[in-house]
C-alpha positions in Angstrom: 44.6 34.7 36.1 44.4 31.4 37.9 40.9 30.0 38.7 39.5 26.7 40.2 37.0 26.0 37.7 35.3 22.8 35.9 36.0 22.0 32.7 33.2 23.2 31.0 33.5 26.7 32.4 37.0 26.8 31.2 35.8 26.1 27.6 33.3 28.4 27.7 35.5 31.3 29.1 37.7 30.6 26.1 34.8 30.5 23.7 33.9 34.1 24.9 37.3 35.6 24.4 37.4 34.0 21.0 33.8 36.5 20.2 31.8 34.5 18.2 29.1 35.8 16.2 26.5 32.9 16.4 26.4 30.2 18.8 23.9 27.5 18.2 22.7 25.3 21.5 20.8 22.6 22.0 21.3 20.5 25.8 22.8 17.0 25.9 24.9 15.4 28.8 27.5 16.1 29.5 28.4 19.4 27.3 25.5 21.6 28.4 27.1 23.1 31.3 29.2 24.6 28.4 26.4 26.2 26.6 24.7 27.3 29.8 28.1 29.1 30.6 27.6 30.7 27.4 23.9 31.7 27.6 24.5 33.3 30.7 27.6 35.6 29.3 25.3 36.5 26.3 22.5 37.3 28.4 25.0 39.2 31.1 26.4 41.5 27.9 30.0 40.0 28.4 29.7 38.1 24.7 27.7 39.7 21.9 26.4 37.0 20.1 23.2 35.8 18.7 22.3 32.7 20.8 20.1 30.7 18.6 17.7 27.8 20.4 17.6 25.3 18.1 15.1 21.8 18.0 18.1 19.2 17.5 21.7 19.0 17.3 20.9 18.2 13.5 19.8 22.3 13.5 22.4 23.7 15.3 25.1 22.5 13.4 22.4 23.6 10.2 22.9 27.1 12.2 26.3 27.4 12.4 26.5 26.5 8.8 24.1 29.5 7.6 25.9 31.9 10.1 29.9 30.8 8.8 28.6 31.4 5.4 27.7 34.5 5.8 31.1 35.8 7.2 30.3 35.3 11.1 32.5 33.1 13.5 30.3 30.4 14.7 30.5 27.8 17.7 28.5 24.9 18.8 28.9 22.0 21.2 27.5 18.2 21.5 27.9 14.9 22.7 27.3 11.2 21.7 24.3 10.8 20.0 23.8 14.9 19.4 27.0 14.2 17.1 25.6 11.1 15.6 22.2 13.4 15.0 24.8 15.9 13.0 26.5 13.6 11.1 25.0 14.2 7.7 25.5 18.0 8.2 29.0 17.3 9.3 30.2 16.7 5.8 28.3 20.0 4.4 30.3 22.1 6.6 33.3 20.7 5.8 32.8 20.3 2.1 31.6 23.8 1.9 35.0 24.7 3.5 33.8 26.3 6.7 35.9 26.9 9.6 33.0 26.1 12.5 34.6 25.3 16.1 33.0 22.6 18.0 33.6 21.0 21.4 32.5 17.7 21.8 32.3 16.4 25.6 33.0 12.9 24.8 30.4 10.5 25.9 29.4 6.4 24.9 26.7 6.2 21.8 23.8 4.0 22.5 22.8 0.9 22.9 22.3 0.2 25.4 22.0 3.9 26.7 25.0 5.2 28.5 25.8 8.7 29.5 29.4 8.0 30.4 32.6 8.6 29.0 33.9 6.8 26.2 35.4 8.4 22.6 33.0 6.5 20.3 31.0 9.3 19.0 33.8 11.3 17.8 35.8 8.4 16.5 33.1 7.6 14.4 33.2 10.9 12.7 36.6 10.8 12.2 36.3 10.7 8.4 34.0 13.4 8.1 36.6 15.9 6.8 36.8 17.8 10.6 40.1 18.6 12.2 39.9 16.4 15.8 42.2 17.6 18.6 42.0 15.6 22.1 43.1 17.0 25.2 44.4 15.7 28.5 42.8 18.5 30.9 40.9 21.4 31.9 43.9 23.9 31.1 44.4 22.6 27.4 40.8 22.5 26.5 41.1 26.3 27.4 44.2 26.5 25.4 42.9 24.5 22.5 39.6 26.2 22.7 41.5 29.1 21.7 44.1 27.8 19.1 40.4 26.4 17.3 39.4 29.2 15.9 42.6 30.3 14.5 43.6 27.0 13.1 40.1 26.1 11.6 39.7 30.0 10.3 43.8 29.6 8.4 42.8 26.1 6.9 39.3 26.8 6.2 38.8 23.5 7.8 36.1 23.0 10.8 37.4 21.8 14.0 36.3 19.6 16.9 37.8 20.1 20.4 37.6 16.7 21.8 37.5 16.7 26.1 36.6 13.5 28.0 32.9 13.8 29.2 32.6 14.3 33.5 36.4 13.5 33.6 37.3 16.4 31.9 33.9 18.5 31.5 32.8 18.5 35.2 36.3 18.1 37.4 37.4 21.2 38.3 41.4 22.0 38.0 43.2 24.9 38.5 43.0 26.7 35.1 45.3 29.6 34.1 43.3 32.4 31.9 44.5 35.0 29.5 43.4 37.6 29.2 41.1 39.4 26.9 43.8 41.8 25.5 46.2 38.5 24.7 43.5 36.5 22.9 42.7 39.6 20.7 46.3 40.0 19.5 46.4 36.3 19.3 43.2 35.4 17.2 42.4 38.5 14.8 38.7 39.3 13.7 37.0 36.9 11.4 37.5 38.1 7.6 36.9 35.4 4.9 37.6 35.8 1.1 33.7 35.0 0.1 30.6 35.0 2.1 27.0 34.9 1.0 26.3 38.3 0.6 23.0 40.1 -1.5 25.3 43.0 -2.8 28.2 40.4 -4.5 26.1 37.0 -5.4 28.0 33.7 -4.7 27.0 29.9 -4.8 28.0 27.7 -1.5 27.7 24.1 -1.9 26.2 23.4 -5.5 25.4 20.6 -7.2 28.9 18.3 -7.3 29.1 16.7 -10.7 31.0 13.8 -10.9 33.8 15.9 -13.1 34.1 17.9 -10.1 33.3 15.9 -7.3 36.4 14.5 -7.1 38.1 17.5 -7.4 36.8 18.9 -4.3 37.6 16.3 -2.1 41.3 16.2 -3.3 41.2 20.1 -2.0 39.7 18.9 1.1 42.4 16.0 1.6 44.9 18.8 0.8 43.8 20.9 3.4 43.6 18.6 6.2 47.1 17.3 5.3 48.6 21.4 5.2 46.7 21.5 8.3 49.7 19.6 10.0 51.9 22.2 9.7 49.4 25.3 10.7 48.4 23.0 14.0 52.4 22.8 14.7 52.7 26.6 14.0 49.9 27.9 15.9 51.2 25.4 19.1 54.6 27.2 19.1 52.7 30.8 17.7 50.5 30.1 21.7 53.4 28.8 23.7 55.1 32.4 22.9 51.9 33.8 24.2 50.8 31.8 27.3 54.1 29.9 28.2 52.3 26.6 27.8 52.8 24.1 24.7 51.3 20.6 24.0 54.2 18.9 22.7 54.8 20.2 18.8 50.7 20.4 18.7 49.7 17.2 17.3 51.9 14.4 19.3 53.3 15.1 23.1 56.5 12.6 24.0 57.1 12.5 27.8 60.1 10.6 28.9 61.2 9.0 25.9 64.7 9.3 26.1 66.6 6.3 26.2 63.2 4.2 26.4 63.0 0.7 24.4 58.8 0.6 25.2 56.1 3.4 25.0 52.5 3.2 25.3 50.4 5.5 22.7 47.6 7.1 24.7 44.9 10.1 23.5 42.9 12.1 26.2 42.2 12.0 30.0 43.8 8.8 30.8 47.3 10.2 29.9 46.8 11.8 33.7 46.8 8.2 35.2 49.8 6.7 32.7 52.1 9.7 33.9 52.1 8.4 37.4 53.0 4.7 35.9 54.5 4.6 33.2 57.7 6.5 34.6 58.4 3.9 37.5 57.8 1.1 35.2 60.3 2.5 32.2 58.3 3.3 29.2 57.9 6.4 27.7 54.3 7.7 26.5 53.4 9.3 23.3 50.0 11.3 23.7 47.9 11.5 20.1 46.5 15.0 20.0 45.2 15.5 16.5 43.8 12.3 15.7 42.6 14.3 12.5 44.7 15.2 10.4 47.0 12.2 11.6 50.6 12.3 12.2 51.8 9.7 10.6 55.5 11.2 10.2 55.7 11.9 13.8 54.2 8.6 15.3 57.4 7.1 13.0 60.2 9.4 14.3 58.8 9.2 17.8 58.9 5.1 17.5 62.2 5.1 16.0 64.3 2.4 17.8 61.2 1.2 20.3 61.4 -2.7 20.4 57.6 -2.6 21.2 54.4 -0.1 22.1 51.0 -0.6 23.0 48.4 1.8 22.4 45.3 2.6 24.8 42.1 3.7 23.4 38.6 4.6 24.8 36.9 3.0 21.5 36.2 0.1 19.5 35.9 0.0 15.5 33.4 -3.1 16.0 34.5 -5.8 13.7 38.1 -4.6 13.6 40.1 -3.0 15.9 40.3 -0.2 18.2 40.5 2.9 15.3 43.9 4.4 16.9 45.3 0.6 17.0 44.7 0.4 13.3 45.8 3.9 12.5 49.2 3.4 14.4 50.0 0.2 12.6 49.4 1.7 9.4 51.4 4.4 10.1 54.4 2.1 11.2 54.0 -0.3 8.3 56.6 1.1 5.7 59.5 1.4 8.9 62.4 -1.0 7.9 62.8 -1.9 11.8 59.4 -1.6 13.4 58.1 -2.0 16.9 56.0 -4.8 18.0 52.4 -3.3 18.4 50.1 -4.0 20.7 46.4 -2.6 21.3 43.9 -2.1 24.2 40.5 -1.5 24.1 39.5 0.2 27.9 36.4 1.8 29.3 34.2 1.9 27.2 30.9 3.1 28.6 33.0 5.0 31.6 34.4 1.8 33.0 37.2 2.9 35.2 40.7 2.4 33.9 42.7 2.0 37.4 46.6 2.0 37.8 46.4 -1.5 38.2 44.7 -1.8 34.8 47.5 0.3 32.9 50.5 -1.5 34.9 49.4 -5.0 33.3 49.3 -3.2 30.1 52.6 -1.7 30.3 54.0 -5.0 31.8 52.5 -6.6 28.2 54.2 -4.0 26.1 57.3 -4.9 27.7 56.8 -8.6 26.7 56.2 -7.8 23.6 52.8 -8.6 23.2 50.9 -8.0 19.6 47.2 -7.9 18.8 44.5 -6.5 20.4 43.0 -7.1 24.2 40.0 -5.9 25.8 40.3 -4.6 29.4 37.0 -5.9 30.7 
């Protein structure tokens, strides 16, 4: 069934179909429409979930941690300062290996105060031990949200589905929904091996003594690295169900055959770039999984290229764009690697126009290197 809905409505419908037992909510623009939609679904009896209205985003994540630890599928959504306020609890969730699913409607961080879109918020949380998947449009947001629950539960790792605030969350697009029967077949009920249960007492999240703490972190690293194949396999399985896939699940290559130059993108800006890149003779490499980072897939995609450029809506202040640095590091061991340039764009919702993209693509073809700001 296809409907014209906002990205937020698409996400809320996907979450409803995944049957979370607990939904922890706290409003913040631009994700509020997601949890508002879910609240209405709970009130209307369309989803059998406990809706917990907490006093802050920090408490929202704490509620999800408690619920998931008792064996209940848990969900929340946030953005910007809300995600920043959760920062402490993000590490608790991942370190306790709880497969919580969270939607992040990407929005600029203060200060100065700004409610518009960039990806500073989730990029600032990239080292918290969460899987991070970035979507291009409302259809992918719906599909990825459903995949996220399965990925998280198979890897025992929490996951963020990141969508550009307003650009996707508030824009209306045609979205093809699955049926509840299809989702039930794809996503079985959550049955964790270990839970907090008075009849079978266990301890979760105890003090990690120095001799043990590093082993715990190594287990998390191994789980995230293993998630690369899990994301690929679930993307393939979902494609068999829905007829829709997103590259190999980690990256999507567009028009790369025979090209000598390419632009690396992430998120909704890819839509604008698709209109221009083919005409100018460049391919597109869209990053879908930022954590875990698909190093080997990036290397293979860049084989034979003369130059690439990375455009992103974030800045690691004092260094470069975080995606640019990741891509350069991935290519470092290549015997013959392409020249790499980086372009900081769209911070605080600044428009990225076709003319901006055309200028960037010309610079990539010229073999520019280093970082530039599109101000």
